[in-house]
N, CA, C and O atoms as CSV, one atom per row, in Angstrom:
chain,resi,resn,atom,element,x,y,z
A,1,MET,N,N,100.770,266.833,102.095
A,1,MET,CA,C,101.862,266.641,101.158
A,1,MET,C,C,101.510,265.553,100.150
A,1,MET,O,O,102.036,265.544,99.037
A,2,ALA,N,N,100.629,264.640,100.531
A,2,ALA,CA,C,100.289,263.532,99.634
A,2,ALA,C,C,99.545,264.014,98.398
A,2,ALA,O,O,99.703,263.429,97.327
A,3,VAL,N,N,98.743,265.056,98.513
A,3,VAL,CA,C,98.000,265.545,97.351
A,3,VAL,C,C,98.668,266.750,96.711
A,3,VAL,O,O,98.175,267.269,95.710
A,4,LEU,N,N,99.758,267.194,97.262
A,4,LEU,CA,C,100.468,268.346,96.713
A,4,LEU,C,C,101.274,267.918,95.498
A,4,LEU,O,O,102.027,266.947,95.572
A,5,PRO,N,N,101.134,268.617,94.394
A,5,PRO,CA,C,101.892,268.228,93.207
A,5,PRO,C,C,103.390,268.490,93.384
A,5,PRO,O,O,103.797,269.409,94.095
A,6,ILE,N,N,104.186,267.671,92.728
A,6,ILE,CA,C,105.640,267.817,92.803
A,6,ILE,C,C,106.079,269.150,92.217
A,6,ILE,O,O,107.072,269.732,92.654
A,7,GLU,N,N,105.341,269.627,91.235
A,7,GLU,CA,C,105.717,270.863,90.544
A,7,GLU,C,C,105.401,272.121,91.337
A,7,GLU,O,O,105.749,273.219,90.901
A,8,ALA,N,N,104.748,271.993,92.493
A,8,ALA,CA,C,104.370,273.172,93.275
A,8,ALA,C,C,105.618,273.892,93.768
A,8,ALA,O,O,106.448,273.296,94.455
A,9,PRO,N,N,105.757,275.172,93.422
A,9,PRO,CA,C,106.941,275.907,93.870
A,9,PRO,C,C,106.892,276.145,95.380
A,9,PRO,O,O,105.826,276.387,95.947
A,10,PHE,N,N,108.031,276.074,96.004
A,10,PHE,CA,C,108.209,276.352,97.433
A,10,PHE,C,C,107.529,275.338,98.352
A,10,PHE,O,O,107.438,275.580,99.555
A,11,ALA,N,N,107.050,274.216,97.824
A,11,ALA,CA,C,106.392,273.211,98.665
A,11,ALA,C,C,107.384,272.612,99.659
A,11,ALA,O,O,107.051,272.422,100.829
A,12,LEU,N,N,108.585,272.319,99.208
A,12,LEU,CA,C,109.581,271.729,100.101
A,12,LEU,C,C,109.986,272.716,101.191
A,12,LEU,O,O,110.110,272.339,102.356
A,13,VAL,N,N,110.190,273.963,100.821
A,13,VAL,CA,C,110.572,274.988,101.802
A,13,VAL,C,C,109.454,275.185,102.827
A,13,VAL,O,O,109.719,275.261,104.026
A,14,ALA,N,N,108.196,275.270,102.356
A,14,ALA,CA,C,107.071,275.451,103.276
A,14,ALA,C,C,106.944,274.247,104.210
A,14,ALA,O,O,106.650,274.409,105.394
A,15,ASN,N,N,107.162,273.057,103.689
A,15,ASN,CA,C,107.076,271.865,104.526
A,15,ASN,C,C,108.194,271.841,105.566
A,15,ASN,O,O,107.956,271.464,106.714
A,16,LEU,N,N,109.398,272.233,105.186
A,16,LEU,CA,C,110.510,272.266,106.140
A,16,LEU,C,C,110.290,273.317,107.227
A,16,LEU,O,O,110.588,273.073,108.397
A,17,VAL,N,N,109.775,274.474,106.848
A,17,VAL,CA,C,109.474,275.506,107.843
A,17,VAL,C,C,108.389,275.013,108.794
A,17,VAL,O,O,108.478,275.224,110.003
A,18,LEU,N,N,107.357,274.349,108.246
A,18,LEU,CA,C,106.300,273.796,109.087
A,18,LEU,C,C,106.863,272.764,110.055
A,18,LEU,O,O,106.511,272.769,111.235
A,19,LEU,N,N,107.719,271.891,109.579
A,19,LEU,CA,C,108.323,270.890,110.453
A,19,LEU,C,C,109.163,271.534,111.553
A,19,LEU,O,O,109.178,271.053,112.686
A,20,PHE,N,N,109.861,272.618,111.225
A,20,PHE,CA,C,110.673,273.304,112.224
A,20,PHE,C,C,109.808,273.924,113.317
A,20,PHE,O,O,110.081,273.742,114.503
A,21,VAL,N,N,108.756,274.661,112.920
A,21,VAL,CA,C,107.933,275.322,113.938
A,21,VAL,C,C,107.151,274.301,114.760
A,21,VAL,O,O,106.872,274.539,115.935
A,22,VAL,N,N,106.794,273.170,114.157
A,22,VAL,CA,C,106.134,272.112,114.915
A,22,VAL,C,C,107.106,271.489,115.916
A,22,VAL,O,O,106.720,271.150,117.035
A,23,ALA,N,N,108.360,271.340,115.514
A,23,ALA,CA,C,109.353,270.718,116.392
A,23,ALA,C,C,109.685,271.584,117.607
A,23,ALA,O,O,109.931,271.044,118.685
A,24,ILE,N,N,109.698,272.899,117.464
A,24,ILE,CA,C,110.068,273.747,118.600
A,24,ILE,C,C,108.867,274.150,119.461
A,24,ILE,O,O,109.051,274.702,120.546
A,25,GLU,N,N,107.647,273.884,119.000
A,25,GLU,CA,C,106.461,274.288,119.753
A,25,GLU,C,C,106.394,273.658,121.141
A,25,GLU,O,O,106.099,274.380,122.094
A,26,PRO,N,N,106.648,272.354,121.322
A,26,PRO,CA,C,106.581,271.804,122.699
A,26,PRO,C,C,107.596,272.447,123.641
A,26,PRO,O,O,107.292,272.676,124.812
A,27,TYR,N,N,108.781,272.738,123.148
A,27,TYR,CA,C,109.788,273.398,123.980
A,27,TYR,C,C,109.316,274.788,124.388
A,27,TYR,O,O,109.430,275.171,125.553
A,28,LEU,N,N,108.787,275.542,123.431
A,28,LEU,CA,C,108.305,276.888,123.743
A,28,LEU,C,C,107.123,276.845,124.704
A,28,LEU,O,O,107.005,277.700,125.581
A,29,PHE,N,N,106.253,275.858,124.544
A,29,PHE,CA,C,105.128,275.720,125.468
A,29,PHE,C,C,105.623,275.400,126.874
A,29,PHE,O,O,105.098,275.926,127.855
A,30,TYR,N,N,106.631,274.540,126.971
A,30,TYR,CA,C,107.215,274.225,128.279
A,30,TYR,C,C,107.807,275.479,128.927
A,30,TYR,O,O,107.591,275.735,130.111
A,31,VAL,N,N,108.548,276.250,128.147
A,31,VAL,CA,C,109.126,277.485,128.674
A,31,VAL,C,C,108.022,278.433,129.113
A,31,VAL,O,O,108.119,279.059,130.169
A,32,LEU,N,N,106.978,278.539,128.312
A,32,LEU,CA,C,105.873,279.440,128.624
A,32,LEU,C,C,105.170,279.052,129.920
A,32,LEU,O,O,104.793,279.916,130.711
A,33,THR,N,N,104.996,277.763,130.132
A,33,THR,CA,C,104.265,277.331,131.329
A,33,THR,C,C,105.132,277.240,132.584
A,33,THR,O,O,104.604,277.196,133.695
A,34,SER,N,N,106.448,277.211,132.422
A,34,SER,CA,C,107.300,277.014,133.592
A,34,SER,C,C,108.047,278.262,134.053
A,34,SER,O,O,108.721,278.206,135.082
A,35,VAL,N,N,107.962,279.367,133.350
A,35,VAL,CA,C,108.706,280.562,133.757
A,35,VAL,C,C,108.059,281.179,134.996
A,35,VAL,O,O,106.846,281.109,135.195
A,36,GLN,N,N,108.905,281.776,135.809
A,36,GLN,CA,C,108.431,282.386,137.048
A,36,GLN,C,C,108.376,283.908,136.968
A,36,GLN,O,O,107.567,284.533,137.653
A,37,SER,N,N,109.228,284.510,136.140
A,37,SER,CA,C,109.258,285.975,136.093
A,37,SER,C,C,108.319,286.485,135.001
A,37,SER,O,O,108.139,285.844,133.965
A,38,ASN,N,N,107.738,287.631,135.250
A,38,ASN,CA,C,106.778,288.222,134.336
A,38,ASN,C,C,107.436,288.648,133.014
A,38,ASN,O,O,106.841,288.497,131.947
A,39,GLY,N,N,108.652,289.176,133.090
A,39,GLY,CA,C,109.345,289.610,131.884
A,39,GLY,C,C,109.686,288.453,130.963
A,39,GLY,O,O,109.538,288.558,129.745
A,40,LEU,N,N,110.140,287.349,131.540
A,40,LEU,CA,C,110.455,286.169,130.736
A,40,LEU,C,C,109.183,285.537,130.173
A,40,LEU,O,O,109.190,285.009,129.061
A,41,ALA,N,N,108.099,285.588,130.935
A,41,ALA,CA,C,106.824,285.063,130.448
A,41,ALA,C,C,106.339,285.867,129.247
A,41,ALA,O,O,105.786,285.307,128.300
A,42,ASP,N,N,106.547,287.185,129.288
A,42,ASP,CA,C,106.165,288.026,128.152
A,42,ASP,C,C,106.962,287.650,126.917
A,42,ASP,O,O,106.389,287.480,125.841
A,43,ALA,N,N,108.264,287.519,127.053
A,43,ALA,CA,C,109.110,287.150,125.911
A,43,ALA,C,C,108.758,285.758,125.393
A,43,ALA,O,O,108.691,285.539,124.184
A,44,ALA,N,N,108.537,284.828,126.303
A,44,ALA,CA,C,108.196,283.462,125.893
A,44,ALA,C,C,106.851,283.424,125.187
A,44,ALA,O,O,106.677,282.673,124.227
A,45,SER,N,N,105.900,284.223,125.648
A,45,SER,CA,C,104.589,284.219,125.002
A,45,SER,C,C,104.637,284.862,123.620
A,45,SER,O,O,103.885,284.465,122.730
A,46,VAL,N,N,105.511,285.851,123.427
A,46,VAL,CA,C,105.672,286.452,122.100
A,46,VAL,C,C,106.241,285.430,121.125
A,46,VAL,O,O,105.742,285.288,120.008
A,47,VAL,N,N,107.273,284.726,121.539
A,47,VAL,CA,C,107.889,283.720,120.669
A,47,VAL,C,C,106.908,282.583,120.407
A,47,VAL,O,O,106.821,282.081,119.286
A,48,TYR,N,N,106.173,282.177,121.433
A,48,TYR,CA,C,105.190,281.116,121.259
A,48,TYR,C,C,104.090,281.551,120.293
A,48,TYR,O,O,103.677,280.766,119.440
A,49,ALA,N,N,103.614,282.784,120.414
A,49,ALA,CA,C,102.576,283.291,119.509
A,49,ALA,C,C,103.074,283.299,118.068
A,49,ALA,O,O,102.343,282.913,117.156
A,50,LEU,N,N,104.311,283.736,117.859
A,50,LEU,CA,C,104.867,283.745,116.498
A,50,LEU,C,C,105.046,282.322,115.966
A,50,LEU,O,O,104.841,282.068,114.779
A,51,ASP,N,N,105.425,281.405,116.842
A,51,ASP,CA,C,105.609,280.015,116.431
A,51,ASP,C,C,104.280,279.384,116.025
A,51,ASP,O,O,104.180,278.795,114.948
A,52,VAL,N,N,103.269,279.497,116.866
A,52,VAL,CA,C,101.973,278.898,116.549
A,52,VAL,C,C,101.339,279.601,115.346
A,52,VAL,O,O,100.731,278.951,114.496
A,53,GLY,N,N,101.479,280.914,115.277
A,53,GLY,CA,C,100.996,281.631,114.094
A,53,GLY,C,C,101.693,281.153,112.836
A,53,GLY,O,O,101.059,280.997,111.792
A,54,GLY,N,N,103.003,280.916,112.929
A,54,GLY,CA,C,103.746,280.379,111.787
A,54,GLY,C,C,103.269,279.001,111.388
A,54,GLY,O,O,103.214,278.680,110.201
A,55,MET,N,N,102.920,278.174,112.378
A,55,MET,CA,C,102.387,276.837,112.061
A,55,MET,C,C,101.110,276.942,111.244
A,55,MET,O,O,100.969,276.287,110.211
A,56,PHE,N,N,100.189,277.760,111.706
A,56,PHE,CA,C,98.926,277.890,110.990
A,56,PHE,C,C,99.122,278.515,109.615
A,56,PHE,O,O,98.471,278.106,108.654
A,57,LEU,N,N,100.001,279.491,109.508
A,57,LEU,CA,C,100.234,280.120,108.210
A,57,LEU,C,C,100.916,279.164,107.237
A,57,LEU,O,O,100.627,279.200,106.041
A,58,MET,N,N,101.807,278.318,107.720
A,58,MET,CA,C,102.444,277.323,106.836
A,58,MET,C,C,101.437,276.262,106.391
A,58,MET,O,O,101.467,275.816,105.244
A,59,GLN,N,N,100.549,275.860,107.297
A,59,GLN,CA,C,99.493,274.923,106.897
A,59,GLN,C,C,98.596,275.551,105.838
A,59,GLN,O,O,98.207,274.893,104.873
A,60,ALA,N,N,98.274,276.816,106.023
A,60,ALA,CA,C,97.453,277.516,105.034
A,60,ALA,C,C,98.184,277.629,103.702
A,60,ALA,O,O,97.570,277.496,102.644
A,61,ALA,N,N,99.486,277.872,103.748
A,61,ALA,CA,C,100.265,277.983,102.514
A,61,ALA,C,C,100.295,276.660,101.758
A,61,ALA,O,O,100.147,276.635,100.536
A,62,LEU,N,N,100.484,275.568,102.480
A,62,LEU,CA,C,100.485,274.257,101.826
A,62,LEU,C,C,99.116,273.925,101.245
A,62,LEU,O,O,99.029,273.402,100.134
A,63,ALA,N,N,98.047,274.220,101.978
A,63,ALA,CA,C,96.702,273.976,101.458
A,63,ALA,C,C,96.421,274.870,100.248
A,63,ALA,O,O,95.750,274.450,99.305
A,64,HIS,N,N,96.928,276.090,100.277
A,64,HIS,CA,C,96.767,276.999,99.141
A,64,HIS,C,C,97.486,276.453,97.901
A,64,HIS,O,O,96.994,276.585,96.781
A,65,MET,N,N,98.640,275.849,98.113
A,65,MET,CA,C,99.353,275.233,96.998
A,65,MET,C,C,98.552,274.073,96.404
A,65,MET,O,O,98.573,273.862,95.192
A,66,VAL,N,N,97.855,273.331,97.245
A,66,VAL,CA,C,97.020,272.237,96.739
A,66,VAL,C,C,95.875,272.795,95.901
A,66,VAL,O,O,95.590,272.286,94.817
A,67,VAL,N,N,95.218,273.842,96.403
A,67,VAL,CA,C,94.099,274.443,95.675
A,67,VAL,C,C,94.586,275.018,94.344
A,67,VAL,O,O,93.955,274.805,93.310
A,68,ASN,N,N,95.697,275.742,94.366
A,68,ASN,CA,C,96.226,276.301,93.116
A,68,ASN,C,C,96.683,275.211,92.159
A,68,ASN,O,O,96.499,275.332,90.948
A,69,GLY,N,N,97.277,274.144,92.693
A,69,GLY,CA,C,97.699,273.037,91.849
A,69,GLY,C,C,96.519,272.349,91.194
A,69,GLY,O,O,96.606,271.907,90.049
A,70,GLU,N,N,95.415,272.260,91.920
A,70,GLU,CA,C,94.216,271.644,91.350
A,70,GLU,C,C,93.620,272.524,90.267
A,70,GLU,O,O,93.150,272.026,89.244
A,71,LYS,N,N,93.638,273.819,90.486
A,71,LYS,CA,C,93.116,274.733,89.457
A,71,LYS,C,C,93.955,274.669,88.190
A,71,LYS,O,O,93.427,274.814,87.087
A,72,ALA,N,N,95.268,274.453,88.340
A,72,ALA,CA,C,96.153,274.354,87.183
A,72,ALA,C,C,96.261,272.917,86.676
A,72,ALA,O,O,96.981,272.653,85.713
A,73,ARG,N,N,95.556,271.994,87.315
A,73,ARG,CA,C,95.557,270.572,86.935
A,73,ARG,C,C,96.950,269.962,86.982
A,73,ARG,O,O,97.366,269.267,86.056
A,74,LEU,N,N,97.673,270.230,88.078
A,74,LEU,CA,C,99.011,269.683,88.239
A,74,LEU,C,C,99.012,268.356,88.993
A,74,LEU,O,O,100.070,267.750,89.164
A,75,HIS,N,N,97.848,267.895,89.446
A,75,HIS,CA,C,97.801,266.698,90.280
A,75,HIS,C,C,97.915,265.408,89.492
A,75,HIS,O,O,97.996,264.337,90.092
A,76,GLY,N,N,97.924,265.469,88.219
A,76,GLY,CA,C,98.001,264.238,87.445
A,76,GLY,C,C,96.684,263.964,86.754
A,76,GLY,O,O,95.942,264.882,86.406
A,77,LYS,N,N,96.406,262.695,86.563
A,77,LYS,CA,C,95.247,262.299,85.782
A,77,LYS,C,C,93.927,262.418,86.549
A,77,LYS,O,O,92.905,262.772,85.962
A,78,LEU,N,N,93.939,262.130,87.837
A,78,LEU,CA,C,92.707,262.158,88.614
A,78,LEU,C,C,92.574,263.475,89.368
A,78,LEU,O,O,93.413,263.792,90.211
A,79,PRO,N,N,91.529,264.244,89.073
A,79,PRO,CA,C,91.341,265.499,89.828
A,79,PRO,C,C,90.810,265.204,91.223
A,79,PRO,O,O,90.242,264.142,91.476
A,80,LEU,N,N,91.005,266.165,92.124
A,80,LEU,CA,C,90.473,266.044,93.484
A,80,LEU,C,C,88.956,266.158,93.447
A,80,LEU,O,O,88.389,266.883,92.629
A,81,HIS,N,N,88.322,265.436,94.339
A,81,HIS,CA,C,86.866,265.516,94.462
A,81,HIS,C,C,86.494,266.932,94.894
A,81,HIS,O,O,87.223,267.537,95.680
A,82,PRO,N,N,85.380,267.478,94.401
A,82,PRO,CA,C,84.997,268.852,94.772
A,82,PRO,C,C,84.830,269.059,96.281
A,82,PRO,O,O,85.102,270.149,96.785
A,83,VAL,N,N,84.387,268.030,97.003
A,83,VAL,CA,C,84.235,268.165,98.455
A,83,VAL,C,C,85.614,268.315,99.109
A,83,VAL,O,O,85.788,269.123,100.021
A,84,VAL,N,N,86.584,267.539,98.642
A,84,VAL,CA,C,87.943,267.634,99.181
A,84,VAL,C,C,88.540,268.993,98.855
A,84,VAL,O,O,89.198,269.605,99.696
A,85,LEU,N,N,88.315,269.461,97.648
A,85,LEU,CA,C,88.819,270.779,97.257
A,85,LEU,C,C,88.173,271.885,98.096
A,85,LEU,O,O,88.843,272.845,98.478
A,86,ALA,N,N,86.883,271.754,98.380
A,86,ALA,CA,C,86.203,272.743,99.228
A,86,ALA,C,C,86.780,272.726,100.640
A,86,ALA,O,O,86.909,273.775,101.271
A,87,ARG,N,N,87.126,271.545,101.138
A,87,ARG,CA,C,87.736,271.455,102.477
A,87,ARG,C,C,89.098,272.128,102.501
A,87,ARG,O,O,89.427,272.828,103.459
A,88,PHE,N,N,89.886,271.925,101.463
A,88,PHE,CA,C,91.190,272.592,101.396
A,88,PHE,C,C,91.012,274.104,101.336
A,88,PHE,O,O,91.793,274.844,101.934
A,89,THR,N,N,90.001,274.563,100.627
A,89,THR,CA,C,89.736,276.006,100.553
A,89,THR,C,C,89.368,276.548,101.929
A,89,THR,O,O,89.812,277.631,102.310
A,90,ARG,N,N,88.554,275.798,102.679
A,90,ARG,CA,C,88.215,276.219,104.046
A,90,ARG,C,C,89.439,276.208,104.943
A,90,ARG,O,O,89.598,277.096,105.780
A,91,VAL,N,N,90.301,275.224,104.784
A,91,VAL,CA,C,91.527,275.159,105.586
A,91,VAL,C,C,92.389,276.386,105.335
A,91,VAL,O,O,92.953,276.958,106.268
A,92,VAL,N,N,92.489,276.789,104.072
A,92,VAL,CA,C,93.283,277.985,103.745
A,92,VAL,C,C,92.733,279.189,104.497
A,92,VAL,O,O,93.487,279.938,105.118
A,93,ARG,N,N,91.432,279.373,104.440
A,93,ARG,CA,C,90.828,280.550,105.064
A,93,ARG,C,C,90.932,280.519,106.587
A,93,ARG,O,O,91.336,281.505,107.205
A,94,LEU,N,N,90.570,279.395,107.187
A,94,LEU,CA,C,90.580,279.316,108.649
A,94,LEU,C,C,91.991,279.355,109.215
A,94,LEU,O,O,92.251,280.064,110.187
A,95,ASP,N,N,92.902,278.601,108.617
A,95,ASP,CA,C,94.272,278.605,109.125
A,95,ASP,C,C,94.938,279.959,108.937
A,95,ASP,O,O,95.736,280.378,109.775
A,96,SER,N,N,94.622,280.640,107.855
A,96,SER,CA,C,95.164,281.992,107.663
A,96,SER,C,C,94.636,282.937,108.741
A,96,SER,O,O,95.389,283.736,109.299
A,97,LEU,N,N,93.356,282.842,109.025
A,97,LEU,CA,C,92.763,283.711,110.042
A,97,LEU,C,C,93.354,283.431,111.416
A,97,LEU,O,O,93.739,284.361,112.126
A,98,ILE,N,N,93.431,282.164,111.799
A,98,ILE,CA,C,93.964,281.826,113.117
A,98,ILE,C,C,95.448,282.176,113.196
A,98,ILE,O,O,95.914,282.659,114.229
A,99,GLY,N,N,96.196,281.939,112.117
A,99,GLY,CA,C,97.610,282.307,112.097
A,99,GLY,C,C,97.810,283.794,112.285
A,99,GLY,O,O,98.700,284.220,113.022
A,100,LEU,N,N,96.984,284.587,111.619
A,100,LEU,CA,C,97.088,286.044,111.776
A,100,LEU,C,C,96.709,286.483,113.190
A,100,LEU,O,O,97.307,287.413,113.731
A,101,VAL,N,N,95.726,285.823,113.788
A,101,VAL,CA,C,95.351,286.147,115.171
A,101,VAL,C,C,96.545,285.915,116.092
A,101,VAL,O,O,96.837,286.749,116.949
A,102,PHE,N,N,97.235,284.793,115.922
A,102,PHE,CA,C,98.382,284.504,116.778
A,102,PHE,C,C,99.532,285.477,116.521
A,102,PHE,O,O,100.166,285.945,117.466
A,103,VAL,N,N,99.804,285.781,115.265
A,103,VAL,CA,C,100.903,286.699,114.960
A,103,VAL,C,C,100.596,288.094,115.504
A,103,VAL,O,O,101.470,288.738,116.083
A,104,VAL,N,N,99.378,288.555,115.324
A,104,VAL,CA,C,99.004,289.880,115.831
A,104,VAL,C,C,99.021,289.896,117.357
A,104,VAL,O,O,99.334,290.920,117.964
A,105,SER,N,N,98.684,288.758,117.981
A,105,SER,CA,C,98.677,288.718,119.451
A,105,SER,C,C,100.078,288.821,120.038
A,105,SER,O,O,100.226,288.991,121.248
A,106,ALA,N,N,101.099,288.721,119.211
A,106,ALA,CA,C,102.470,288.891,119.702
A,106,ALA,C,C,102.794,290.359,119.982
A,106,ALA,O,O,103.807,290.655,120.615
A,107,LEU,N,N,101.957,291.269,119.525
A,107,LEU,CA,C,102.190,292.694,119.777
A,107,LEU,C,C,102.115,292.982,121.276
A,107,LEU,O,O,101.337,292.348,121.988
A,108,PRO,N,N,102.912,293.928,121.759
A,108,PRO,CA,C,102.941,294.220,123.198
A,108,PRO,C,C,101.596,294.669,123.770
A,108,PRO,O,O,101.361,294.520,124.969
A,109,VAL,N,N,100.725,295.205,122.949
A,109,VAL,CA,C,99.442,295.688,123.450
A,109,VAL,C,C,98.600,294.538,124.021
A,109,VAL,O,O,97.708,294.780,124.833
A,110,PHE,N,N,98.866,293.305,123.614
A,110,PHE,CA,C,98.108,292.164,124.109
A,110,PHE,C,C,98.689,291.583,125.399
A,110,PHE,O,O,98.134,290.627,125.940
A,111,TRP,N,N,99.788,292.138,125.902
A,111,TRP,CA,C,100.351,291.677,127.174
A,111,TRP,C,C,99.915,292.627,128.276
A,111,TRP,O,O,100.743,293.235,128.955
A,112,VAL,N,N,98.621,292.746,128.443
A,112,VAL,CA,C,98.064,293.548,129.518
A,112,VAL,C,C,97.293,292.619,130.445
A,112,VAL,O,O,96.663,291.657,130.005
A,113,ASN,N,N,97.355,292.922,131.714
A,113,ASN,CA,C,96.664,292.107,132.694
A,113,ASN,C,C,95.245,292.627,132.857
A,113,ASN,O,O,95.038,293.766,133.275
A,114,THR,N,N,94.277,291.797,132.528
A,114,THR,CA,C,92.868,292.137,132.685
A,114,THR,C,C,92.374,291.502,133.979
A,114,THR,O,O,93.113,290.737,134.599
A,115,PRO,N,N,91.167,291.791,134.398
A,115,PRO,CA,C,90.653,291.160,135.630
A,115,PRO,C,C,90.602,289.623,135.556
A,115,PRO,O,O,90.591,288.961,136.594
A,116,ILE,N,N,90.573,289.065,134.368
A,116,ILE,CA,C,90.510,287.609,134.251
A,116,ILE,C,C,91.843,287.002,133.821
A,116,ILE,O,O,91.928,285.786,133.654
A,117,GLY,N,N,92.879,287.807,133.640
A,117,GLY,CA,C,94.203,287.299,133.264
A,117,GLY,C,C,94.783,288.089,132.105
A,117,GLY,O,O,94.250,289.127,131.712
A,118,TYR,N,N,95.879,287.586,131.565
A,118,TYR,CA,C,96.539,288.291,130.465
A,118,TYR,C,C,95.732,288.159,129.185
A,118,TYR,O,O,95.265,287.073,128.844
A,119,LEU,N,N,95.571,289.261,128.487
A,119,LEU,CA,C,94.736,289.333,127.288
A,119,LEU,C,C,95.224,288.395,126.194
A,119,LEU,O,O,94.410,287.798,125.488
A,120,ARG,N,N,96.536,288.253,126.039
A,120,ARG,CA,C,97.100,287.417,124.977
A,120,ARG,C,C,96.591,285.978,125.079
A,120,ARG,O,O,96.270,285.357,124.066
A,121,PHE,N,N,96.520,285.458,126.288
A,121,PHE,CA,C,96.077,284.072,126.481
A,121,PHE,C,C,94.600,283.906,126.122
A,121,PHE,O,O,94.205,282.856,125.614
A,122,TYR,N,N,93.798,284.910,126.374
A,122,TYR,CA,C,92.376,284.825,126.044
A,122,TYR,C,C,92.126,285.010,124.560
A,122,TYR,O,O,91.158,284.467,124.027
A,123,VAL,N,N,92.969,285.758,123.888
A,123,VAL,CA,C,92.867,285.859,122.431
A,123,VAL,C,C,93.178,284.502,121.811
A,123,VAL,O,O,92.508,284.079,120.869
A,124,TRP,N,N,94.192,283.822,122.337
A,124,TRP,CA,C,94.523,282.489,121.821
A,124,TRP,C,C,93.371,281.523,122.054
A,124,TRP,O,O,92.991,280.779,121.150
A,125,SER,N,N,92.822,281.530,123.246
A,125,SER,CA,C,91.715,280.626,123.558
A,125,SER,C,C,90.515,280.906,122.670
A,125,SER,O,O,89.865,279.978,122.189
A,126,ALA,N,N,90.222,282.167,122.454
A,126,ALA,CA,C,89.076,282.527,121.619
A,126,ALA,C,C,89.252,282.031,120.189
A,126,ALA,O,O,88.285,281.612,119.553
A,127,SER,N,N,90.487,282.076,119.679
A,127,SER,CA,C,90.692,281.618,118.305
A,127,SER,C,C,90.401,280.134,118.169
A,127,SER,O,O,89.904,279.700,117.130
A,128,PHE,N,N,90.699,279.345,119.198
A,128,PHE,CA,C,90.408,277.914,119.136
A,128,PHE,C,C,88.945,277.608,119.430
A,128,PHE,O,O,88.383,276.662,118.877
A,129,LEU,N,N,88.326,278.407,120.299
A,129,LEU,CA,C,86.920,278.179,120.609
A,129,LEU,C,C,86.019,278.548,119.437
A,129,LEU,O,O,85.001,277.897,119.201
A,130,PHE,N,N,86.396,279.597,118.702
A,130,PHE,CA,C,85.579,280.028,117.579
A,130,PHE,C,C,85.894,279.290,116.286
A,130,PHE,O,O,85.184,279.465,115.296
A,131,ASN,N,N,86.932,278.475,116.268
A,131,ASN,CA,C,87.289,277.746,115.060
A,131,ASN,C,C,86.148,276.862,114.559
A,131,ASN,O,O,85.842,276.921,113.368
A,132,PRO,N,N,85.496,276.042,115.397
A,132,PRO,CA,C,84.364,275.250,114.894
A,132,PRO,C,C,83.213,276.129,114.417
A,132,PRO,O,O,82.546,275.803,113.434
A,133,PHE,N,N,82.977,277.248,115.115
A,133,PHE,CA,C,81.916,278.162,114.699
A,133,PHE,C,C,82.219,278.746,113.320
A,133,PHE,O,O,81.349,278.790,112.451
A,134,LEU,N,N,83.472,279.197,113.127
A,134,LEU,CA,C,83.851,279.765,111.833
A,134,LEU,C,C,83.807,278.717,110.729
A,134,LEU,O,O,83.416,279.019,109.601
A,135,ALA,N,N,84.206,277.488,111.045
A,135,ALA,CA,C,84.159,276.417,110.043
A,135,ALA,C,C,82.723,276.154,109.615
A,135,ALA,O,O,82.449,275.973,108.428
A,136,GLY,N,N,81.804,276.134,110.579
A,136,GLY,CA,C,80.394,275.931,110.239
A,136,GLY,C,C,79.834,277.086,109.427
A,136,GLY,O,O,79.061,276.871,108.494
A,137,LEU,N,N,80.216,278.305,109.772
A,137,LEU,CA,C,79.768,279.482,109.032
A,137,LEU,C,C,80.273,279.446,107.599
A,137,LEU,O,O,79.516,279.714,106.666
A,138,LEU,N,N,81.546,279.119,107.416
A,138,LEU,CA,C,82.092,279.010,106.070
A,138,LEU,C,C,81.419,277.890,105.289
A,138,LEU,O,O,81.162,278.038,104.094
A,139,GLN,N,N,81.134,276.778,105.946
A,139,GLN,CA,C,80.463,275.662,105.280
A,139,GLN,C,C,79.090,276.084,104.781
A,139,GLN,O,O,78.706,275.754,103.659
A,140,ARG,N,N,78.346,276.816,105.615
A,140,ARG,CA,C,77.015,277.268,105.197
A,140,ARG,C,C,77.110,278.257,104.048
A,140,ARG,O,O,76.287,278.220,103.133
A,141,ARG,N,N,78.108,279.148,104.081
A,141,ARG,CA,C,78.264,280.121,102.992
A,141,ARG,C,C,78.620,279.422,101.687
A,141,ARG,O,O,78.071,279.748,100.634
A,142,LEU,N,N,79.553,278.445,101.753
A,142,LEU,CA,C,79.932,277.730,100.545
A,142,LEU,C,C,78.786,276.870,100.021
A,142,LEU,O,O,78.603,276.754,98.809
A,143,SER,N,N,78.015,276.270,100.922
A,143,SER,CA,C,76.878,275.458,100.493
A,143,SER,C,C,75.821,276.323,99.831
A,143,SER,O,O,75.191,275.908,98.858
A,144,GLY,N,N,75.626,277.527,100.355
A,144,GLY,CA,C,74.654,278.447,99.763
A,144,GLY,C,C,75.056,278.901,98.381
A,144,GLY,O,O,74.197,279.105,97.523
A,145,LYS,N,N,76.368,279.066,98.143
A,145,LYS,CA,C,76.839,279.497,96.832
A,145,LYS,C,C,76.781,278.367,95.824
A,145,LYS,O,O,76.564,278.607,94.636
A,146,GLU,N,N,76.977,277.117,96.289
A,146,GLU,CA,C,76.954,275.995,95.368
A,146,GLU,C,C,75.542,275.607,94.987
A,146,GLU,O,O,75.315,275.097,93.891
A,147,GLY,N,N,74.565,275.847,95.898
A,147,GLY,CA,C,73.190,275.387,95.676
A,147,GLY,C,C,72.361,276.278,94.840
A,147,GLY,O,O,71.192,275.982,94.593
């Protein structure tokens, strides 16, 4: 929010939505980890997936507003450093991807019991485990295009 221009449309709404989904995430995680019945666990995991997906998508939206604001020179007199702008661009891409993974994992097809556990939980884990790998891959691609 510190580098987001005041003139950015929907910045306040996106920030409020982000604050809301961040505020309810611990409660949803508690419900998810403490439920005893399989049906309630399924419902709790769907809501949790949508909540965490919403968090990542709102972060991506705010970072996208920063990138667009910089392209339109809405930040004022001092432009953002190109390295900082490249980081915001990576945040947009990675957070959008992880957000979509979580939102898609809310589909009922991901609530199947595999030999190692419920598929939805492993999709979530994979998105966090591959995040550093994807960040490094994007960094190498962007460095190759700049050089």
